[in-house]
C-alpha positions in Angstrom: 121.2 216.7 315.5 120.1 213.0 315.4 120.7 211.1 318.6 121.3 207.5 319.5 121.1 205.7 322.8 124.5 204.8 324.3 124.3 201.1 325.1 122.1 200.4 328.1 122.7 203.8 329.6 120.0 206.5 329.8 122.2 208.8 327.7 120.9 209.7 324.2 123.9 211.2 322.6 124.3 213.1 319.3 125.7 211.1 316.4 128.4 213.7 316.2 130.2 214.7 319.4 132.8 217.4 320.1 136.3 216.3 320.8 138.2 218.8 322.9 141.7 217.5 322.3 142.4 220.4 320.0 141.8 222.8 322.9 145.0 221.3 324.4 146.9 222.3 321.2 147.4 218.7 320.2 147.5 219.7 316.5 148.4 223.4 316.5 148.6 226.5 318.7 145.2 227.6 319.8 144.0 231.1 321.0 141.7 231.5 323.9 139.0 233.0 321.6 139.3 230.0 319.3 138.9 227.6 322.2 135.9 229.3 323.7 134.3 229.9 320.4 134.6 226.3 319.3 132.8 225.1 322.4 130.1 227.6 321.9 129.6 226.7 318.3 129.6 223.0 319.0 126.8 223.3 321.5 124.9 225.7 319.3 125.0 223.1 316.5 124.0 220.1 318.6 127.4 218.5 319.4 126.3 218.2 323.0 128.6 215.4 324.1 132.0 216.8 324.9 135.0 214.5 325.1 138.2 215.5 326.8 141.1 214.1 328.9 143.8 215.4 331.3 146.3 214.2 328.7 145.1 216.8 326.1 147.4 219.8 326.6 148.4 218.2 329.9 145.3 219.5 331.6 144.8 222.6 329.4 141.8 221.1 327.5 139.9 220.5 330.8 140.8 223.9 332.1 139.6 225.7 329.0 136.4 223.6 328.9 135.7 224.7 332.5 136.0 228.3 331.4 133.9 227.8 328.3 131.1 225.9 330.1 130.8 228.3 333.0 127.1 229.4 333.1 126.0 226.7 330.6 123.2 224.6 332.1 124.7 221.3 333.2 121.8 219.3 331.8 122.3 220.7 328.3 125.5 218.7 327.6 127.1 215.3 328.3 130.6 215.4 329.6 133.2 212.7 329.1 136.7 212.7 330.4 139.4 210.2 331.0 142.1 209.1 333.4 145.3 207.1 333.5 147.3 208.8 330.7 148.9 212.1 331.7 151.8 212.6 329.4 153.3 210.7 326.4 155.2 208.2 328.6 153.3 208.8 331.9 150.6 206.3 332.8 149.1 205.6 336.2 146.0 203.4 336.6 146.3 202.8 340.3 143.3 203.1 342.5 144.9 206.0 344.4 145.4 208.0 341.2 141.9 207.2 339.9 140.4 209.0 342.9 142.8 211.9 342.6 142.4 212.2 338.9 138.6 212.3 339.0 138.6 215.1 341.7 141.1 217.1 339.7 139.0 216.8 336.5 135.9 217.8 338.4 137.6 220.9 339.7 139.0 221.9 336.3 135.7 221.3 334.5 133.7 223.2 337.1 131.2 220.4 337.7 130.2 218.0 340.5 129.8 215.0 338.3 131.0 213.4 335.0 128.6 211.7 332.7 131.3 209.3 331.5 134.8 208.5 332.7 137.1 206.3 330.6 140.4 204.6 331.3 142.6 206.3 328.6 144.7 204.2 326.1 144.9 201.1 328.3 147.1 199.3 325.7 150.1 201.0 327.1 150.1 199.1 330.4 149.6 195.5 331.5 145.9 195.3 331.1 145.2 193.0 334.0 145.6 196.0 336.3 142.7 197.6 334.6 140.5 194.6 335.4 141.9 194.1 339.0 142.4 197.6 340.2 141.2 200.4 337.9 137.7 199.4 337.1 136.9 198.5 340.7 138.1 201.9 341.8 135.9 203.5 339.1 132.9 201.6 340.4 133.5 203.3 343.8 133.6 206.7 342.0 130.4 205.8 340.3 128.8 204.7 343.6 129.8 208.0 345.1 127.9 209.9 342.4 131.0 211.5 340.8 130.6 209.7 337.5 127.4 208.2 336.0 129.0 205.7 333.6 132.5 204.1 333.2 134.5 202.5 330.5 137.8 202.5 328.7 139.4 203.6 325.4 142.2 202.4 323.2 143.4 201.5 319.7 144.1 197.8 319.4 141.1 195.5 318.8 142.5 193.0 321.4 141.7 195.2 324.3 137.9 194.9 324.2 137.6 191.1 324.7 140.5 191.1 327.1 138.6 193.4 329.5 135.1 192.3 328.8 135.7 188.6 329.2 136.6 189.4 332.8 134.5 192.3 333.9 131.8 194.8 332.7 131.7 198.4 331.7 129.1 200.8 330.4 130.8 202.0 327.3 134.0 202.1 325.3 135.7 204.4 322.9 137.9 203.4 319.9 139.8 205.9 317.8 140.9 206.0 314.1 139.6 202.5 313.6 136.3 203.3 311.8 137.1 205.4 308.8 136.9 205.4 305.0 140.3 203.5 305.0 140.0 201.4 308.2 136.8 199.6 309.4 138.4 197.2 311.8 136.4 198.5 314.8 133.1 197.6 313.1 134.4 194.4 311.5 136.1 192.9 314.6 134.8 194.5 317.8 131.4 196.2 317.5 129.2 193.0 317.1 130.9 191.6 320.2 130.4 194.9 322.2 126.7 195.0 321.3 126.4 191.4 322.5 127.8 192.6 325.8 125.3 195.5 326.0 128.3 198.0 325.9 127.8 201.5 324.5 129.9 202.0 321.4 131.7 205.3 320.7 134.3 206.0 317.9 136.7 208.9 317.6 138.8 210.2 314.7 136.6 210.0 311.6 139.4 212.0 309.8 142.1 209.6 311.2 144.2 212.5 312.6 143.9 214.6 309.5 144.7 211.7 307.1 141.3 212.1 305.6 141.4 215.8 305.2 143.3 218.4 303.1 145.1 219.7 306.1 148.8 219.1 306.8 149.4 215.8 308.6 150.8 215.9 312.2 154.4 214.8 312.5 153.5 212.0 314.9 151.1 210.2 312.6 152.2 206.6 312.4 150.2 205.4 309.3 152.3 203.6 306.6 153.4 205.6 303.6 151.2 203.5 301.4 148.1 204.6 303.4 149.2 208.2 303.2 149.6 208.0 299.4 146.2 206.4 299.0 144.7 209.2 301.2 146.3 211.8 299.0 144.9 210.1 295.9 141.4 209.8 297.5 141.5 213.5 298.5 142.5 214.5 294.9 139.7 212.4 293.5 137.1 214.0 295.8 138.4 217.4 294.8 138.1 216.5 291.1 134.4 215.7 291.8 133.9 219.1 293.5 133.8 217.5 297.0 135.9 217.5 300.1 137.2 214.1 301.4 136.6 215.3 304.9 132.9 215.6 304.2 132.7 212.0 302.8 134.8 210.7 305.8 132.6 212.3 308.3 129.3 211.2 306.7 130.7 207.6 306.3 131.5 207.4 310.0 128.2 208.8 311.2 126.1 206.4 309.0 126.8 203.3 311.1 123.8 202.8 313.3 125.7 200.5 315.7 128.1 203.3 316.7 126.2 205.7 319.1 128.4 208.7 318.5 131.5 209.7 316.5 133.9 212.2 318.2 135.5 214.8 316.0 137.7 217.6 317.3 138.7 221.1 316.2 139.4 224.4 317.7 138.1 226.1 314.5 134.5 227.1 314.7 134.2 227.2 310.9 135.1 223.5 310.8 132.5 222.6 313.4 129.7 224.5 311.6 130.7 222.6 308.4 130.6 219.3 310.2 127.1 219.9 311.6 125.9 220.9 308.1 127.5 217.8 306.5 125.9 215.6 309.2 122.5 216.6 308.0 123.2 216.0 304.3 122.9 212.7 302.4 126.1 210.9 301.5 127.2 210.6 297.9 127.1 206.8 297.4 128.7 206.9 294.0 131.7 208.9 295.3 131.9 206.7 298.4 132.3 203.6 296.2 135.0 205.3 294.1 137.0 206.3 297.2 136.6 202.9 298.8 138.1 201.4 295.6 141.1 203.7 295.9 141.6 202.5 299.5 141.0 198.9 298.8 144.7 197.9 298.4 145.4 199.4 301.9 142.1 198.7 303.6 142.6 198.2 307.4 146.3 198.7 307.2 147.4 200.6 310.3 150.0 200.5 313.0 150.5 199.1 316.5 150.0 201.1 319.7 151.1 200.3 323.3 152.7 197.1 324.5 153.3 194.4 321.9 151.2 191.8 323.9 148.2 194.1 323.7 148.1 194.2 319.9 
């Protein structure tokens, strides 16, 4: 698997990383064998950065990862988890909870340190708290050796400049904002992040199944016009003997300014396919045709979090 350096860190991460949200049954029920098998297959195929959160399965993703990674050499994978979001309406970015959350995650994951710790979905709270309280608390965690690098994640483009005009972090994670249909992250934020020497990560190349042939989750917020365009694009790919998921993944991986793209599944077959697709050349003709289908709805999305953070 090709690797890229994550900002100014000493981490060289695979262009395709394993997202463990599915281990928390965020999309469907998952068996223990599926969960453990997906982690094993991800590592066997070079997806050696693993991204999780206490929010995924309300702790279950971290617990299952701790089981799956038991006995795996710690220097053979990069571990990223998050803090601050613990349930759909439950957020706590206080310094006290930062310290508690890191210790709980370390225990669940069966490790003495995290490679990356991120503030999770900061757009749902008044973001000045992240600057004034959360990031200083994370710097203490970093100094104590419990986390190597710190950062934050979220959906709206506004969050990046708000935080980075006031403080510094090592890396950030955006989600569902660099896809076949939506390139706002690269258009509006990535050049700025690079100018700040911040490591750039993106999650959701399939935009929560929108760019696949799988059933959409009931919570997907994209407009109906976007969903209709996605169905048309998927049908066009099928008519050309291809899978829209393959094109979506290859498109996301091709951007050299994004160190890694996080994709999640608890299906080992999917993960093997992704690793295979990552090594194959993209069909530029098909890409142009699909981008033409998405052109009328390009960059259309939704809002997340507090109105003032969008």
